[in-house]
C-alpha positions as a printed Julia matrix, in Angstrom:
142×3 Matrix{Float64}:
 -17.21  -47.1    15.22
 -16.34  -44.71   18.05
 -12.64  -45.35   17.39
 -13.1   -44.54   13.68
 -14.89  -41.3    14.53
 -12.15  -40.39   17.0
  -9.46  -40.98   14.31
 -11.33  -38.78   11.84
 -11.61  -36.04   14.45
  -7.81  -36.13   14.83
  -6.87  -36.52   11.18
  -9.13  -33.83    9.69
  -7.7   -30.95   11.78
  -4.16  -32.16   10.98
  -4.91  -32.16    7.24
  -6.47  -28.69    7.44
  -3.45  -27.36    9.34
  -1.06  -28.81    6.74
  -3.05  -27.3     3.88
  -3.15  -23.89    5.57
   0.6   -23.98    6.18
   1.3   -24.91    2.56
  -1.02  -22.18    1.26
   0.56  -19.55    3.51
   4.06  -20.48    2.28
   3.03  -20.13   -1.36
   1.28  -16.8    -0.75
   4.31  -15.48    1.15
   6.68  -16.56   -1.64
   4.57  -14.73   -4.22
   4.54  -11.52   -2.16
   8.27  -11.41   -1.38
   9.36   -9.67   -4.57
   6.45   -7.44   -5.53
   8.81   -4.47   -5.17
  12.61   -4.33   -5.3
  15.53   -1.91   -5.51
  14.26    0.56   -2.92
  16.69    3.45   -2.65
  17.27    7.09   -1.79
  18.0     9.19   -4.89
  18.5    12.59   -3.28
  18.31   14.37    0.07
  18.18   18.15    0.29
  17.04   20.9     2.6
  15.62   24.34    1.92
  17.82   26.27    4.36
  15.44   29.25    4.62
  12.34   27.18    5.33
  14.05   24.35    7.24
  12.17   21.79    5.15
  13.94   18.64    3.94
  13.04   16.77    0.76
  13.98   13.14    0.1
  13.42   11.41   -3.21
  13.07    7.64   -3.14
  13.05    5.1    -5.94
  11.39    1.68   -6.08
  10.95   -0.9    -8.83
   7.58   -2.63   -9.16
   7.67   -6.21  -10.4
   3.88   -6.52  -10.5
   1.0    -4.07  -10.84
   0.57   -2.42   -7.44
  -2.73   -0.65   -6.8
  -1.64    0.7    -3.41
   1.98    1.38   -2.49
   2.37    3.03    0.92
   5.49    4.96    1.91
   6.23    5.85    5.52
   9.38    7.71    6.52
  10.72    9.41    9.64
  13.58   11.88    9.34
  15.4    13.04   12.47
  18.19   15.5    13.26
  19.32   16.72   16.66
  16.69   19.5    16.85
  14.21   18.38   14.19
  11.97   15.42   13.5
   9.14   14.72   11.07
   7.18   11.72    9.83
   5.58   11.61    6.41
   3.21    9.06    4.88
   2.21    8.9     1.24
   0.73    6.4    -1.2
   0.95    5.82   -4.91
   0.51    3.14   -7.57
   2.84    1.55  -10.08
   2.82   -0.94  -12.93
   4.81   -4.1   -13.45
   8.28   -3.28  -14.79
   8.03    0.38  -13.79
  10.59    2.18  -11.63
   9.04    5.15   -9.86
  10.33    8.04   -7.81
   8.51    9.48   -4.82
   9.52   12.74   -3.13
   8.53   13.41    0.47
   8.92   16.79    2.19
   9.71   16.84    5.89
   9.06   19.94    7.96
   6.71   21.82   10.19
   6.36   19.08   12.8
   9.21   19.56   15.25
  12.1    21.97   14.71
  13.77   22.91   11.43
  16.08   20.79    9.32
  19.58   21.94    8.44
  22.27   20.67    6.08
  24.14   17.67    7.48
  23.42   14.15    8.65
  19.93   12.98    9.45
  18.63    9.62   10.65
  16.15    7.93    8.33
  13.7     5.18    9.15
  10.85    3.84    7.07
   9.58    1.53    4.38
   7.56    0.93    1.23
   4.55   -1.35    1.75
   2.46   -3.09   -0.89
  -1.23   -3.12    0.12
  -2.18   -3.26    3.79
   0.0    -5.55    5.91
  -3.11   -7.46    7.01
  -3.32   -8.79    3.46
   0.28  -10.0     3.54
   1.78   -7.35    1.25
   5.5    -6.98    0.69
   7.31   -4.57    3.05
  10.74   -3.26    2.05
  12.67   -1.14    4.54
  14.87    1.7     3.32
  18.39    0.4     2.59
  20.08    3.18    4.59
  19.52    4.54    8.07
  21.27    7.89    7.53
  21.31   10.51    4.8
  23.23   13.73    4.31
  20.96   16.7     3.66
  22.49   19.05    1.07
  21.44   22.69    0.71
  18.9    22.9    -2.06
């Protein structure tokens, strides 16, 4: 009887671990393509104000109640980080414009480094995260 109890104590945790691993794989597969086709549509700078504006596009494959955007734009003498959030519906392609300025320095026409992502729901819930497809943009006078 003690041997049977010992076996059950070994088998039950193994079964639970297998079920959790299988469930996590299915949940991850469902989240992978909640958003697609992330891109930068335009990049401009108001030369007088030194404020840059980037317009992004993203396609939503499911209804998204919370879509977070975080972006950092950097030039030699300027840097700014912007965070925004929006929603979108399944099948919808949306555009989001972020303005960068007033944090450190002024932006000017020319190359700028770009880093950031779109994130579906908080990461703690396993939401899809799609990084920007480019790491540099050219700011055009606007």
